[in-house]
C-alpha positions in Angstrom: -0.2 0.2 0.0 1.2 3.2 -1.1 1.9 6.1 1.1 0.1 9.1 0.1 0.5 11.2 3.4 2.9 13.8 1.6 0.4 14.8 -0.9 -3.2 14.9 1.1 -0.6 17.4 3.2 0.1 19.3 0.3 -3.6 19.4 -0.8 -4.6 20.5 2.5 -1.9 23.1 2.5 -3.0 24.4 -1.2 -6.5 24.0 -0.3 -6.4 26.4 2.7 -4.6 28.9 1.2 -7.4 29.2 -1.9 -10.5 28.8 0.7 -9.1 31.4 3.0 -8.4 33.8 0.0 -11.8 33.1 -1.5 -13.9 33.7 2.0 -11.2 36.6 2.1 -12.2 38.6 -0.6 -15.8 37.8 -0.3 -16.7 38.7 3.2 -13.5 41.3 3.4 -11.6 40.1 6.2 -8.0 39.6 6.7 -6.8 36.0 5.4 -5.0 35.1 8.6 -7.8 35.0 10.3 -8.9 32.6 8.2 -5.6 30.4 7.7 -5.2 30.4 12.0 -8.5 29.5 12.5 -8.7 26.9 9.8 -5.4 25.5 10.7 -6.9 24.5 14.2 -9.8 23.0 12.8 -8.8 21.1 10.5 -5.7 19.9 12.8 -8.3 19.0 16.0 -11.3 18.1 14.2 -10.5 16.6 10.4 -7.3 14.4 11.4 -6.9 12.9 8.1 -6.3 16.0 6.4 -3.3 16.2 8.4 -2.0 12.4 8.0 1.9 13.9 9.1 2.4 14.7 12.9 4.4 17.3 12.3 5.4 18.7 15.6 8.3 16.4 15.7 10.1 17.6 12.9 9.3 21.2 14.2 12.8 22.4 13.7 13.5 21.1 10.5 10.0 22.7 8.5 11.1 25.8 10.2 14.6 26.0 9.1 13.4 25.1 5.5 10.6 28.1 5.7 12.4 30.8 7.1 13.9 31.6 4.2 11.2 32.1 2.0 9.2 34.1 4.3 11.8 36.7 4.3 12.7 37.1 0.7 9.7 37.7 -0.3 9.3 41.0 2.0 12.6 41.9 1.4 12.4 42.0 -2.2 9.4 44.1 -2.1 11.8 46.9 -0.7 13.1 49.6 -3.2 16.4 51.0 -3.2 14.5 54.8 -3.7 12.4 54.0 -0.4 15.2 52.9 1.9 17.4 55.6 0.9 14.2 58.4 1.9 13.4 56.7 4.9 16.9 55.0 6.3 16.7 56.7 9.4 12.8 56.2 10.3 13.7 52.4 8.9 16.8 52.2 11.8 14.5 53.9 14.7 11.8 51.6 14.1 14.0 48.1 13.3 17.0 49.0 15.8 16.5 51.9 18.3 12.8 51.1 18.6 13.4 47.1 19.5 15.9 47.7 22.3 14.2 50.6 23.8 11.4 48.0 23.6 13.0 45.0 25.2 15.1 47.5 27.9 11.3 48.7 29.1 10.2 45.4 29.0 13.3 44.2 31.1 12.6 47.1 33.8 9.1 45.4 34.3 11.2 42.9 36.6 10.9 45.1 39.3 7.3 44.9 39.4 7.8 40.8 39.0 5.4 40.3 36.8 6.5 36.7 36.2 6.6 35.2 39.2 10.0 33.7 40.0 11.5 34.9 36.6 15.3 36.6 36.8 15.8 39.5 34.6 17.5 37.6 31.7 14.6 35.8 31.4 12.6 38.9 31.0 15.1 40.0 28.6 14.5 36.8 26.7 10.8 37.0 26.9 10.3 40.5 25.6 12.8 40.1 22.8 10.5 36.9 21.6 7.6 39.2 21.8 8.6 41.8 20.4 9.4 40.5 16.9 7.2 41.3 14.1 5.9 38.7 11.2 6.2 40.1 8.1 3.8 37.6 6.2 0.9 38.6 9.4 1.5 42.3 9.1 1.3 42.0 5.0 -1.7 39.5 5.2 -3.6 41.9 7.3 -2.6 45.1 5.5 -3.2 44.1 1.9 -6.7 43.5 2.8 -7.1 47.4 3.3 -7.0 50.5 1.0 -6.1 53.9 2.0 -2.4 53.3 3.4 0.2 55.5 2.1 2.9 54.4 0.3 5.4 56.1 3.0 4.0 54.4 5.9 3.6 50.6 3.7 7.4 51.1 3.7 8.3 52.0 7.4 5.8 49.0 8.3 7.8 46.3 5.2 10.9 47.7 6.5 10.2 47.2 10.6 8.7 44.3 10.2 12.4 42.6 8.1 14.7 44.8 10.6 12.8 44.4 14.1 13.2 40.5 13.7 17.1 40.9 12.7 17.2 42.9 16.0 15.0 40.5 17.7 17.2 37.6 16.8 20.5 39.2 18.1 19.3 40.7 21.4 17.4 36.9 22.1 20.6 34.8 20.8 23.8 36.3 22.3 22.3 38.7 25.1 18.7 37.5 26.4 18.7 33.3 26.4 23.1 33.0 27.5 21.9 35.6 30.2 18.6 34.1 31.1 20.5 30.6 31.2 23.6 31.2 32.9 21.8 33.7 35.4 24.3 36.6 34.7 25.5 38.7 31.9 28.9 40.3 31.0 27.3 43.9 29.5 30.5 44.7 28.1 31.2 41.6 26.5 27.5 41.1 25.2 27.2 44.7 23.2 30.5 43.5 21.8 29.0 40.6 20.4 25.6 41.3 19.3 28.0 44.6 17.7 29.9 42.0 15.7 27.1 39.9 15.1 25.3 42.6 13.4 28.8 44.2 11.8 29.7 40.1 10.3 26.4 39.9 9.2 25.6 42.8 7.1 29.1 42.4 5.7 28.4 38.9 4.8 25.3 39.9 3.0 26.5 42.9 1.4 29.4 40.3 -0.2 26.6 37.4 -1.1 23.8 40.2 -2.7 26.8 41.4 -4.6 27.9 37.8 -6.0 24.2 36.8 -6.4 23.8 40.3 -8.5 26.6 39.5 -10.9 25.5 35.8 -11.4 22.3 37.9 -12.7 23.8 38.6 -15.4 24.9 35.6 -17.1 21.6 34.6 -18.3 18.1 36.8 -18.9 15.4 34.5 -18.1 12.9 34.5 -14.9 12.8 31.2 -14.1 16.8 31.0 -13.3 16.6 34.8 -11.9 13.7 33.1 -9.6 16.0 30.2 -8.3 18.8 32.5 -8.4 17.0 34.7 -5.4 15.6 31.1 -3.5 19.7 30.0 -4.1 20.7 32.9 -2.4 18.2 33.6 0.4 19.2 29.7 1.3 22.8 30.0 0.8 22.7 33.5 3.1 21.2 32.3 6.1 23.2 28.6 6.1 26.6 30.4 5.5 25.3 32.8 8.6 23.9 30.1 10.8 27.6 28.0 10.0 29.6 30.8 11.2 28.1 31.7 13.9 26.6 35.0 13.1 22.6 36.2 12.2 21.4 34.2 9.3 18.4 35.9 9.1 20.3 39.6 8.7 22.8 38.1 6.6 19.7 36.9 4.3 18.1 39.8 4.9 20.9 41.8 3.5 22.1 39.7 1.1 18.2 39.8 -0.8 18.7 44.3 -0.3 21.5 44.2 -1.9 20.9 42.5 -5.2 17.5 44.0 -5.8 19.3 47.1 -4.7 21.7 46.6 -7.4 19.3 45.5 -9.9 17.3 48.9 -8.8 20.3 51.3 -9.6 20.7 49.4 -12.4 16.8 49.9 -13.8 17.0 53.5 -12.3 20.1 54.4 -14.2 19.1 52.6 -17.7 15.7 54.6 -17.1 17.0 57.4 -17.0 19.8 57.0 -19.5 22.5 59.0 -17.4 25.2 56.6 -17.2 27.4 59.1 -18.6 26.4 61.3 -15.6 27.1 58.4 -13.4 30.9 57.6 -11.3 32.8 55.0 -13.3 33.9 53.2 -10.5 29.9 52.7 -9.7 29.8 51.7 -13.2 32.2 49.0 -13.6 31.2 47.5 -10.8 27.6 47.3 -12.2 29.1 46.0 -15.2 26.7 48.1 -17.4 27.0 46.3 -20.4 25.5 43.5 -19.3 22.0 43.6 -18.2 21.1 41.5 -15.1 16.8 41.4 -15.4 13.9 43.7 -16.4 11.1 45.9 -14.0 8.6 42.9 -15.6 11.0 39.7 -14.7 11.2 41.4 -11.2 7.8 41.9 -11.1 7.3 37.8 -11.9 10.1 37.3 -9.5 8.2 39.2 -6.6 4.4 37.6 -7.3 6.2 34.3 -6.8 8.9 34.5 -4.4 5.5 36.0 -2.3 3.5 32.9 -2.8 6.0 30.7 -1.4 6.3 32.7 1.4 2.6 32.9 1.8 2.6 28.6 1.5 5.3 28.7 3.9 3.8 30.6 6.2 0.6 28.5 6.3 2.8 25.4 6.7 4.4 26.9 10.3 0.8 28.1 11.1 -0.5 24.2 11.1 2.7 24.0 13.3 0.8 26.1 15.7 -2.3 24.5 15.5 -0.6 21.4 16.4 1.2 23.6 19.5 -2.2 25.0 20.3 -2.9 23.2 24.4 -6.3 25.2 25.2 -5.8 23.7 29.1 -2.2 25.1 29.0 -3.3 28.6 27.4 -6.2 28.8 29.8 -3.8 27.6 33.1 -1.6 30.7 32.0 -4.1 33.0 30.6 -3.4 35.9 33.4 0.8 35.5 32.4 -0.6 35.6 28.4 -2.4 39.3 28.8 -0.6 40.3 31.1 2.2 40.0 28.1 -0.1 41.0 25.7 -1.1 44.1 27.5 2.5 45.0 28.0 4.0 44.6 24.6 1.2 46.3 23.1 1.5 49.5 25.5 5.4 49.5 24.7 4.8 49.5 21.3 2.4 51.9 21.2 5.3 54.5 23.6 8.3 53.2 21.1 5.9 54.7 18.1 5.2 58.0 19.4 8.4 59.4 18.5 6.6 59.4 15.0 3.3 60.9 16.2 3.7 63.6 18.4 7.8 64.5 18.8 7.8 66.6 15.5 11.3 66.8 13.9 13.4 66.8 17.0 15.5 64.1 15.5 16.3 64.9 11.9 15.3 62.3 9.1 12.8 60.7 11.1 9.8 62.7 10.1 6.4 62.6 12.2 3.3 60.6 10.7 0.3 62.3 12.9 -2.3 60.4 14.7 -3.1 58.0 12.0 0.3 57.4 11.2 1.1 56.5 15.0 -1.9 54.0 15.0 -1.2 52.5 11.7 2.7 51.8 12.8 1.6 50.8 16.5 -1.1 47.8 15.4 0.5 46.8 12.6 3.3 45.0 15.3 1.5 41.5 14.6 4.1 38.8 15.8 4.1 35.2 14.4 6.3 32.3 12.8 9.3 34.2 14.3 8.2 34.6 17.7 7.1 30.5 17.6 10.7 30.0 16.2 12.6 31.6 18.9 10.3 30.5 21.9 11.0 27.0 20.6 14.8 27.1 20.6 14.8 27.6 24.1 16.4 24.2 26.1 13.7 21.9 27.2 15.8 21.9 31.2 14.9 25.9 31.6 12.0 25.5 34.3 10.3 28.3 32.2 9.9 27.0 29.1 6.4 25.8 28.6 5.5 28.8 30.5 7.4 30.8 27.9 5.7 28.9 25.1 2.4 29.3 26.3 2.7 33.0 26.7 4.4 33.3 23.2 1.5 30.8 21.4 -1.2 33.4 23.3 0.5 36.9 22.4 0.6 35.7 18.5 -2.9 34.7 18.7 -3.8 38.3 20.1 -2.0 40.4 18.7 -3.3 38.5 14.8 -6.8 38.5 15.7 -7.3 41.8 18.3 -5.0 44.2 15.8 -6.3 42.7 12.7 -9.9 43.1 14.1 -9.1 46.6 15.3 -7.1 47.5 12.1 -10.5 46.1 10.3 -12.5 48.0 12.2 -10.9 51.1 11.9 -10.8 51.0 7.8 -14.1 50.0 8.0 -15.7 52.5 10.0 -13.4 55.3 10.3 -10.7 55.9 7.3 -11.4 57.1 4.3 -10.8 55.1 0.8 -8.7 57.4 -1.2 -4.9 57.0 -0.5 -2.9 60.2 1.5 -0.3 61.6 2.3 0.8 60.6 6.1 4.2 62.4 6.5 3.9 66.4 7.4 
């Protein structure tokens, strides 16, 4: 008798995506609500649709899905947008995350989580401050009226925020939590080393892949090159004990930036005005790709990433233990409220502080509202909490709190945004920057 478990699982995954998209378009609600709900219902009550026990293979599945999830979001960012909003994205991705984790750690003074040490607070808030690119895109894609600049900030943050949270967790929070102490200067130096080497490796890989794209001129090969780049950058980063996610993000953005620069130069027909150094690095006589092929690559990578995220949601469905979530309900609600308030405070720079920091433009109340409630959690938080050793006494609590916060952030934030755009916000797009 043949085993058709993989075929059935594939039908379940793709069928869930198709039906969720269809119902979402008819009811005008975010598809991620339906994906999460469907994954849980199918796994719990229609067991034959998920014939493979996914949880024992959690690590392997997650490591396979990570590059696909991050690649599409990185490809969507344009060089011109990155230049225009560089300081704002840096604030969101690095400063705001560090600020949020520090505030969360300071709550140790009030003993919100009984028995948990200061290192545990740092690790727990690092896990639960990481936003999820797929969750954010799934919700916001259903709404009209979001200014382009705000979309760029949200997308840029969802990438950079994750990289910062990962570095803070693995190189500061986790060692501190497990050992009970940390060398502050050593941890800071280690974090800077990881950031520096990851960025350097990503820049090098990104440029090399840009050169490889000049060897052929068909969209399939170019798509596969980006996929190889994403997986290769992630593996290289992890192999050399730096941040695989940050290396991957920088590599994809670098390749895309070189391509954007080439396309802009070609369209403007200003090659003679460019410096000969950059022209030589671009090998301007050889074309890397075209706008049409890049559009295809982005669309395909977005679909692959969506399927990978759906697989993660099925993993999440297997992780849900209603009794355990109810047992830790107070801790879950405490963490959810705390992270929401901290995020609202960290986003206040964009709404209320004017031009006190040059390069970061205020966006008014509407922009602050969107930035605050676009902080949905997802796959990365589940990944990080799963990396905690089983010997850690509070791992069960960490898992329950993280799963609970992920679900609440998606459903509560998503519902708030849905209500806002459905009943309060005008449909036409307006410029939010003031």
